[in-house]
C-alpha positions, 0 to 999 in steps of 0.5 A: 643139827650140824653136830649130829651130821658130824657125829654120824660122819665120824661113826660111818668112817669108824665103821668103814675102817673097823674091818681093816683094823681087825684084820691088821690085828690078826697079823701081829707077830707072835714070837715063838723062840730065839735061835743062834744060827752059826752059818749063813743060810737061805730062807724063802729065797732070801740070803740071811747072815749067821747070827741071832734070830727071832722066829715068829708066827704071822698067821697059821701058814706064815712064819717070819725069821728075822735078825734080832737087830731087825736088819734082815728077815724072811717070810716063809710059807709053811705046811703044818704037821704034827710031831706026835711026840716031844721033839724040842724047839729047833730049826732044821736046815737042808745042806747042799755042799756049803749052802744051807736052806731053812727046811723046818721049824719045830715048836715044842709048845704045840708039838708041830713041825712047820715044813718050809716051802723050797725056793727055786735055788734049793729046787735046782740044787736038789735036782743036780745033787744027791739028797741033802744033809740035815743040820739042826740048830736048837732054840735058846732057852 
C-alpha cells in the first residue's frame, strides 16, 4: 500500500513538471553559423567586442549572438522576411559615424532575412544624422 502511494506521488510530480520540461526543450539554441566581426558593435542595446561569434536561433523570433568563448552575448528580437533569392549567410550592420549596430541576420539555408529591432541608442542616432551606411560581414565557411 505504501509503495503504491509513493508511485502515485512520483507520477503526479512527473506529470506536473512535464510541460515545463517540454517548454525548456523548445528553447534550446540551434546554431546557425559562425562569423568574425572585425569591429565592436551594439546588438539589442548590448555593447559587444570585435571577434569571433556564434549566431543561433532561440525561437522563431529570437536570435542569440555570443562570443565563441561565451563571455559576451545579446538576445535579439527579430522580424522575419523572405529574401526571395540566394543571398548568402551574413550579418548586416548599420554604421553611424564610428558606431556599428546589428541590423540584419541573413541565413542562406532557409533564405530568410531577420530584421533586428533597433535599440534606443540607434534610434537616437538615426534621428540626429543622415541615413546609416551598411556594412556586411560574411559568415565563415
